[in-house]
C-alpha positions in Angstrom: -42.5 59.8 -217.8 -42.1 63.8 -217.2 -42.7 64.6 -213.6 -43.3 67.8 -211.4 -42.9 67.2 -207.5 -44.8 70.0 -206.3 -43.2 70.5 -202.1 -39.2 70.7 -201.7 -39.4 68.6 -198.2 -38.1 65.5 -196.8 -40.5 63.3 -198.7 -41.3 65.5 -201.5 -36.6 65.6 -202.0 -36.8 61.5 -201.1 -39.0 61.5 -204.4 -36.9 63.2 -206.5 -34.2 61.5 -205.9 -36.0 58.1 -206.6 -37.6 58.6 -209.9 -34.7 60.2 -211.1 -32.4 57.1 -210.2 -34.8 55.3 -212.3 -34.5 58.0 -215.2 -37.3 59.8 -215.4 -37.7 63.4 -216.2 -38.1 64.8 -213.0 -38.1 68.9 -211.9 -39.2 70.4 -208.1 -41.5 73.1 -208.4 -41.0 76.0 -205.0 -42.6 78.2 -203.7 -40.0 80.7 -204.0 -39.3 80.3 -207.5 -35.7 78.7 -208.1 -33.5 77.3 -211.5 -32.0 74.6 -209.7 -31.9 72.6 -206.6 -29.4 70.7 -204.8 -29.5 68.0 -202.2 -27.6 65.6 -200.5 -29.9 62.1 -199.8 -28.5 59.3 -197.4 -30.7 55.5 -197.4 -31.2 53.6 -195.0 -28.1 51.6 -195.6 -25.9 54.5 -195.4 -25.2 55.0 -198.4 -25.0 58.8 -199.6 -26.1 60.5 -203.2 -25.7 64.6 -204.0 -28.3 65.3 -206.6 -29.6 67.9 -208.2 -33.0 68.9 -210.2 -34.0 71.7 -212.6 -36.7 73.7 -211.0 -39.9 76.2 -211.5 -39.3 75.4 -215.0 -43.3 76.9 -216.6 -42.9 74.3 -220.1 -41.9 70.9 -218.0 -44.9 71.9 -215.6 -47.1 72.4 -218.9 -45.6 68.9 -219.8 -45.9 66.7 -217.0 -48.0 63.4 -216.8 -47.8 63.9 -213.3 -47.9 65.6 -210.4 -46.7 64.7 -207.0 -48.3 66.8 -204.0 -45.8 66.1 -200.9 -46.5 69.7 -198.9 -48.5 69.6 -196.1 -51.5 69.4 -196.3 -52.7 72.8 -194.9 -50.7 73.8 -197.7 -51.9 71.4 -200.8 -55.1 73.5 -202.0 -53.9 77.1 -202.7 -50.8 75.4 -203.9 -52.5 73.1 -206.4 -55.1 75.7 -207.1 -52.0 78.1 -208.7 -50.8 75.4 -210.6 -53.9 74.1 -212.2 -54.4 76.5 -215.1 -50.9 75.3 -216.1 -51.4 71.7 -216.2 -52.2 69.8 -219.3 -56.0 67.9 -218.7 -54.3 64.4 -218.7 -51.5 65.2 -215.7 -52.5 62.9 -212.9 -51.8 65.1 -209.7 -51.0 62.8 -206.8 -51.7 64.0 -203.3 -49.6 62.3 -200.9 -49.5 63.6 -197.7 -51.5 63.0 -194.4 -54.4 63.9 -193.4 -58.4 64.5 -195.0 -59.5 67.2 -196.8 -57.9 68.5 -199.2 -60.1 66.8 -202.2 -63.1 68.7 -201.0 -60.9 72.3 -200.4 -59.5 71.4 -204.5 -62.2 72.8 -207.1 -63.5 70.4 -209.8 -61.1 68.9 -212.0 -61.2 67.9 -215.2 -57.6 66.4 -214.9 -57.1 62.6 -212.9 -56.6 63.1 -209.5 -54.6 60.2 -207.1 -54.4 59.9 -203.1 -52.0 58.6 -201.0 -50.7 57.5 -198.0 -46.8 57.1 -197.2 -44.9 55.2 -194.8 -41.7 56.0 -195.1 -39.8 58.1 -193.0 -37.5 60.4 -193.9 -36.0 64.3 -192.0 -33.7 67.6 -192.9 -30.6 68.4 -191.5 -29.8 71.3 -193.3 -28.8 70.4 -196.4 -29.2 66.3 -196.2 -31.9 64.1 -196.5 -31.6 60.9 -193.8 -34.4 58.6 -195.4 -34.6 57.0 -192.1 -37.6 54.2 -192.9 -38.2 52.2 -195.5 -42.3 52.1 -195.7 -44.9 51.7 -198.2 -46.9 53.4 -200.2 -50.8 53.0 -201.4 -52.6 55.1 -203.5 -55.9 55.1 -204.9 -58.5 57.4 -206.9 -59.5 60.2 -206.0 -62.0 61.8 -208.8 -64.0 59.2 -211.8 -60.7 60.4 -214.6 -58.3 58.7 -211.9 -60.0 54.7 -212.7 -57.9 54.3 -215.0 -54.7 55.9 -213.4 -54.0 52.4 -212.0 -50.6 52.4 -214.1 -48.9 55.0 -211.9 -48.8 52.5 -209.0 -46.0 50.8 -210.8 -44.2 53.9 -212.0 -43.7 54.5 -208.1 -42.6 51.5 -207.0 -40.0 50.9 -209.4 -39.0 53.9 -207.8 -39.1 53.6 -204.9 -40.9 50.7 -202.9 -43.5 49.2 -201.9 -46.5 51.2 -203.9 -49.9 49.8 -204.2 -53.4 50.3 -205.8 -56.2 50.6 -203.8 -59.5 51.4 -205.4 -60.9 52.6 -201.8 -58.2 54.2 -200.9 -61.0 56.1 -198.5 -60.2 53.1 -195.7 -56.3 53.5 -196.1 -56.3 57.4 -195.6 -58.4 56.7 -192.5 -56.4 54.2 -190.7 -53.0 56.5 -191.6 -54.7 59.4 -190.1 -55.1 57.2 -186.7 -51.4 56.8 -186.6 -50.4 60.4 -187.0 -53.4 61.5 -184.9 -51.7 59.5 -182.0 -47.8 60.1 -182.9 -47.7 63.3 -184.0 -50.2 64.9 -181.1 -48.7 62.7 -178.6 -44.9 63.1 -179.6 -45.0 67.1 -178.7 -46.8 66.9 -175.5 -43.5 65.4 -174.3 -41.2 65.9 -177.0 -40.7 62.3 -177.7 -39.1 59.9 -180.4 -42.1 57.6 -181.7 -41.1 54.7 -179.7 -41.1 56.8 -177.1 -44.5 56.4 -176.9 -44.9 52.4 -176.0 -44.8 54.2 -171.9 -47.8 56.3 -173.1 -50.2 52.7 -173.8 -53.7 54.8 -171.8 -53.6 57.9 -174.1 -52.8 55.8 -177.2 -55.9 53.4 -176.8 -58.0 56.9 -175.5 -57.6 57.7 -179.5 -57.6 55.1 -181.5 -61.3 54.4 -179.4 -62.1 58.3 -180.9 -61.3 57.4 -184.1 -62.5 54.3 -184.6 -65.6 56.0 -183.4 -65.7 58.5 -185.6 -65.1 55.9 -188.5 -67.9 54.0 -188.2 -70.0 56.8 -188.5 -68.6 57.7 -191.9 -69.3 54.2 -193.3 -65.8 52.7 -192.2 -66.8 50.1 -189.7 -63.7 49.5 -187.7 -62.4 48.5 -184.5 -60.7 50.3 -182.3 -58.3 47.4 -181.8 -57.7 47.4 -184.8 -56.1 51.1 -185.2 -54.2 49.8 -181.7 -52.2 47.0 -183.6 -52.2 49.4 -186.5 -50.8 52.6 -184.7 -48.5 50.2 -182.6 -46.7 48.4 -185.5 -46.3 52.2 -186.8 -44.8 53.6 -183.5 -42.4 49.9 -183.2 -40.7 50.6 -187.2 -39.9 54.1 -186.6 -38.9 54.4 -182.8 -36.0 56.0 -183.3 -38.0 59.1 -186.0 -39.0 62.2 -184.8 -42.2 63.0 -186.4 -42.0 65.7 -188.5 -45.5 67.6 -186.0 -42.5 67.9 -183.4 -39.6 69.1 -185.8 -42.1 71.9 -186.8 -42.4 72.6 -183.2 -38.8 72.9 -182.4 -38.1 74.9 -185.8 -40.8 77.3 -185.0 -42.5 75.9 -187.9 -46.7 76.5 -189.2 -47.1 73.2 -189.6 -50.7 70.0 -189.1 -50.3 71.2 -185.1 -54.1 71.8 -185.5 -55.8 69.9 -188.5 -55.4 66.3 -187.6 -57.9 67.9 -184.2 -59.4 70.1 -186.9 -60.2 67.3 -189.6 -61.8 64.8 -186.8 -63.2 67.5 -184.5 -64.9 68.7 -187.9 -66.3 65.4 -189.0 -67.8 64.8 -185.8 -69.9 67.4 -185.7 -71.4 67.2 -188.7 -72.6 63.3 -186.5 -73.4 65.3 -183.7 -71.0 63.3 -181.5 -69.5 65.2 -178.4 -66.3 64.2 -178.0 
């Protein structure tokens, strides 16, 4: 499969490495054009590989079967819009990021649009990518054209398991958002690793209650204890990780600091909730 990965952060490079190892024809699309991208990738088992991929090749982009978007949520709309005129009609677009609302920010697409969430964790150290947690990825249709695109899940699963197709991806996106609403802001406030959040059960429960309330109003019925259980699993399984939001704050980079609370606040305003 011919694939272009839009975004060269830790997650994007993780997928580039996995897909190229499976023999797929991959390239990366960078904001600042370059001809190649080279990184060292260290697996959770400590194996290190130096990999190099072509970058910003317009012919490759035009012939791509899949555009895998691994940007932060606030970057997605502008970057994808800029590439749409160069994509063929059957090039599937997979948005793999945290948060909600990016689908609504895009124009009506002729291409299949796939939405996804992942719990894989990786971080940069200079030109080295550390894959610190082997998680799971869930993808599903974001428009009617993507209803027949479930085979992409199998392609991705063989590259970086586990990957599964879900016809109702919106519910899973909400659950993942709940974890992000807890982990990202609280690790930033307390300047700590994910596992240290186990010291703050009251704050975690309060956030899960609020997210569950909003989900119910939006038609995704759940109980806050279900979110609390899931968030606790994520915190424990990624205990040694530094959240991407905290990494951005420490590096003084623009990130998703405002996006997650803003998404919840906007939905609350629509349903006239006071939080």
